[in-house]
C-alpha positions as CSV (number, residue, x, y, z in Angstrom):
1,M,100.7,98.6,117.3
2,P,101.3,101.9,115.4
3,R,100.2,105.1,117.3
4,R,98.8,106.6,114.1
5,I,97.4,105.2,110.9
6,V,96.5,107.5,108.0
7,G,94.6,106.7,104.8
8,V,94.6,109.1,101.8
9,D,92.4,109.1,98.7
10,R,91.1,111.7,96.3
11,D,87.7,110.1,96.1
12,T,85.2,111.1,98.8
13,G,83.0,108.1,98.0
14,L,85.8,105.7,98.6
15,L,86.8,107.5,101.8
16,A,83.2,107.2,103.0
17,F,83.2,103.5,102.2
18,A,86.6,103.0,104.0
19,G,85.2,104.9,107.0
20,A,82.2,102.6,107.2
21,R,84.4,99.4,106.9
22,L,86.8,100.7,109.5
23,A,83.9,101.3,111.9
24,E,82.7,97.7,111.3
25,L,86.2,96.4,112.2
26,G,86.5,98.5,115.3
27,M,89.2,100.7,113.8
28,G,87.5,104.1,114.2
29,D,90.8,105.8,115.2
30,V,92.2,105.5,111.7
31,E,92.5,109.0,110.1
32,L,91.1,109.4,106.6
33,M,92.2,112.4,104.5
34,Q,91.1,113.6,101.0
35,G,94.2,114.4,99.0
36,D,96.3,113.8,95.9
37,A,98.9,111.0,96.1
38,C,101.4,113.3,94.3
39,S,100.9,116.1,96.9
40,L,100.2,114.4,100.2
41,P,98.5,116.5,102.9
42,L,101.2,115.5,105.4
43,P,104.3,117.2,106.8
44,D,107.9,116.1,106.0
45,A,109.2,113.0,107.9
46,S,105.9,112.5,109.6
47,L,105.4,108.7,109.1
48,D,107.4,105.5,109.8
49,A,106.0,103.7,106.7
50,V,104.1,104.4,103.5
51,T,102.4,101.7,101.4
52,S,100.2,101.8,98.3
53,Y,98.4,99.0,96.4
54,T,97.6,99.1,92.7
55,L,98.0,102.9,92.5
56,F,101.3,103.4,90.8
57,E,100.2,102.1,87.4
58,H,97.3,104.6,87.2
59,L,99.3,107.8,87.9
60,R,100.1,110.5,85.4
61,E,103.4,111.2,87.2
62,P,104.4,108.1,89.1
63,E,107.8,109.4,90.1
64,A,106.1,112.5,91.7
65,F,104.2,110.1,93.9
66,L,107.4,108.2,94.9
67,R,109.1,111.5,95.8
68,E,106.2,112.3,98.0
69,C,106.5,109.0,99.7
70,R,110.2,109.7,100.3
71,R,109.3,113.2,101.7
72,V,106.8,112.1,104.3
73,V,108.7,109.1,105.5
74,R,111.3,109.6,108.3
75,R,114.9,108.5,107.9
76,G,114.9,104.7,108.4
77,G,111.2,104.4,107.5
78,A,109.9,102.0,105.0
79,I,108.3,102.5,101.6
80,S,106.4,99.7,99.8
81,V,104.6,100.0,96.4
82,A,102.5,97.2,95.0
83,S,101.6,97.2,91.3
84,T,100.1,94.9,88.7
85,G,102.1,93.9,85.7
86,K,101.9,95.9,82.4
87,G,99.1,94.7,80.3
88,Y,97.6,93.0,83.3
89,Q,94.5,90.9,82.8
90,V,92.8,87.9,84.3
91,H,93.3,84.8,82.3
92,C,90.6,82.2,82.7
93,R,88.5,79.6,80.9
94,L,84.9,80.1,81.7
95,P,81.6,78.7,80.4
96,Q,80.8,80.1,77.0
97,A,77.5,81.7,76.1
98,P,75.7,80.4,73.0
99,P,77.1,82.1,69.8
100,E,73.9,84.1,69.0
101,L,73.9,85.5,72.6
102,A,77.6,86.3,72.6
103,E,77.3,88.0,69.2
104,E,74.5,90.3,70.3
105,I,76.4,91.2,73.5
106,Q,79.5,91.9,71.4
107,R,77.5,94.1,69.0
108,L,76.1,96.3,71.8
109,E,79.4,96.5,73.6
110,A,81.0,97.8,70.4
111,V,78.7,100.8,70.5
112,V,79.6,101.7,74.1
113,E,83.3,100.9,73.7
114,P,84.5,104.4,72.6
115,W,82.8,105.9,75.7
116,L,84.4,103.3,78.0
117,K,87.8,104.1,76.5
118,A,87.3,107.8,77.1
119,L,86.3,107.0,80.7
120,H,89.3,104.8,81.2
121,Q,91.7,107.4,79.9
122,A,90.1,110.0,82.2
123,C,90.1,107.9,85.3
124,H,93.0,105.5,84.9
125,V,95.5,107.6,83.1
126,G,98.5,105.3,83.5
127,A,96.6,102.1,82.6
128,G,99.3,99.6,83.3
129,V,102.6,101.4,83.7
130,G,103.1,98.5,86.1
131,A,105.9,96.2,87.1
132,A,108.5,96.7,84.5
133,N,108.4,100.5,85.1
134,L,108.3,100.4,88.8
135,V,111.8,99.1,89.7
136,E,114.0,101.9,88.5
137,P,112.0,104.8,89.9
138,V,111.9,103.2,93.3
139,R,115.6,102.4,93.1
140,R,116.4,106.0,92.3
141,L,115.0,107.0,95.7
142,G,118.2,105.5,97.1
143,L,116.3,103.1,99.4
144,R,118.4,100.7,101.5
145,D,117.6,97.0,101.6
146,F,115.7,97.5,98.3
147,R,113.9,94.4,97.1
148,V,111.3,93.3,94.6
149,D,108.9,90.4,95.3
150,S,106.3,89.2,92.8
151,W,103.6,86.6,93.2
152,T,101.0,84.8,91.2
153,A,97.5,84.5,92.6
154,T,95.5,81.7,91.1
155,V,91.9,81.0,91.6
156,C,90.6,77.6,90.6
157,W,87.0,76.4,90.3
158,D,86.8,72.6,90.4
159,D,83.6,70.7,90.6
160,H,85.3,67.9,92.4
161,R,86.6,69.9,95.4
162,L,84.3,72.9,95.9
163,S,80.7,73.0,97.2
164,E,77.9,74.0,94.9
165,S,77.6,77.4,96.5
166,E,81.3,78.0,96.1
167,R,81.1,77.1,92.4
168,E,78.3,79.5,92.0
169,E,80.2,82.2,93.8
170,F,83.2,81.8,91.5
171,I,81.1,81.9,88.3
172,R,79.2,85.0,89.6
173,D,82.4,86.8,90.4
174,Y,83.9,86.2,86.9
175,C,80.8,86.2,84.7
176,S,78.4,88.7,86.2
177,V,78.2,92.5,85.3
178,D,77.0,95.2,87.6
179,A,73.3,95.7,87.3
180,T,73.7,99.4,86.6
181,F,76.0,98.8,83.6
182,P,75.8,100.2,80.9
183,W,75.4,103.5,82.7
184,A,73.0,106.2,81.7
185,E,74.4,108.4,79.0
186,S,73.9,111.5,81.2
187,A,76.0,110.0,83.9
188,V,78.8,109.1,81.5
189,R,78.7,112.6,80.0
190,Q,78.9,114.1,83.5
191,A,81.9,112.0,84.5
192,L,83.8,112.9,81.3
193,A,83.0,116.6,81.8
194,A,84.2,116.5,85.4
195,A,87.5,114.9,84.2
196,G,87.9,117.5,81.4
197,T,87.6,114.8,78.7
198,A,85.6,115.3,75.5
199,C,82.8,113.0,74.7
200,P,83.2,110.6,71.7
201,D,81.6,111.5,68.4
202,A,80.0,108.1,68.3
203,P,76.4,107.7,69.5
204,Y,75.7,106.1,72.9
205,L,73.4,103.2,73.5
206,S,69.7,104.1,73.5
207,V,67.7,103.5,76.6
208,D,66.2,100.3,75.0
209,E,69.7,99.1,74.0
210,Q,71.0,99.6,77.5
211,S,68.1,97.6,79.0
212,R,68.6,94.9,76.3
213,L,72.3,94.6,77.2
214,R,71.6,94.2,80.9
215,T,69.1,91.5,80.0
216,L,71.7,89.7,77.9
217,Y,74.3,89.9,80.7
218,E,71.8,88.2,83.0
219,L,71.0,85.5,80.4
220,R,74.8,84.9,80.0
221,L,75.2,84.5,83.7
222,Q,72.3,82.0,83.9
223,H,73.8,80.0,81.1
224,A,77.2,80.0,82.9
225,M,75.6,78.8,86.1
226,A,73.8,76.0,84.3
227,E,77.0,74.8,82.6
228,A,78.9,75.0,85.8
229,H,76.5,72.5,87.3
230,R,76.8,70.1,84.4
231,P,78.7,66.9,85.3
232,G,82.2,66.9,83.8
233,S,82.2,70.6,83.1
234,G,85.8,70.6,84.4
235,P,87.9,73.2,86.2
236,F,88.2,76.9,85.4
237,F,91.3,78.9,86.3
238,A,92.0,82.6,86.7
239,T,95.5,83.9,87.3
240,S,96.9,87.4,88.1
241,V,100.5,88.6,88.7
242,S,101.5,91.5,91.0
243,I,104.8,93.0,92.0
244,V,105.9,94.6,95.3
245,A,109.0,96.9,95.5
246,S,110.1,98.0,99.0
247,G,113.0,99.4,100.9
248,V,114.2,101.6,103.7
249,A,114.6,105.4,103.4
250,P,118.3,106.5,103.9
């Protein structure tokens, strides 16, 4: 077992969540640090291995992060970076809502879309640099035994093989929306201001429209559940692709 495990994130909320989960797992000796991935709060050559998962594609300066990995890993240590592919999305066929319901959801989502784009730009700046852009920067680190492994993870809902509760869980995972979305306009403005991003000129959803959209999401989920239980509804698939590049520091 490693003598020391360190976790780094810039978000104090995620660090608190990680701390709680580690305590549940009996791993209270893991060190959690707040810090920037491109300026790690660790001394040179202080670790045997560094790994990251779905971080690279969101960084403003991904090569700066890789250089930091190289700096904190000792000679002969390992570096491993996992990333989703560029333009990543989940492909799936799921129960469709009635046209009138889907159209009203689409209309309200179009109002909030400019605000979501601004949030995405502020919080996920790379937004899919991903697999194709990962290989060469990692290779330039001069890693030995460098290799790239990719995999496809497929989730299949099939009414012939899964229990009723498992079918419901699948539909809920892929059709439901967080009960707090869309967020209050004040919360969105505060998040954009904290990120130094200007608010869109377009108006945000009114309080009534926000409530209506949440209701529509719930109705869509109820419809999906009902269709999932209908005999002969057939299988639904969701597929994602990831890539891992790794090697040993010279």
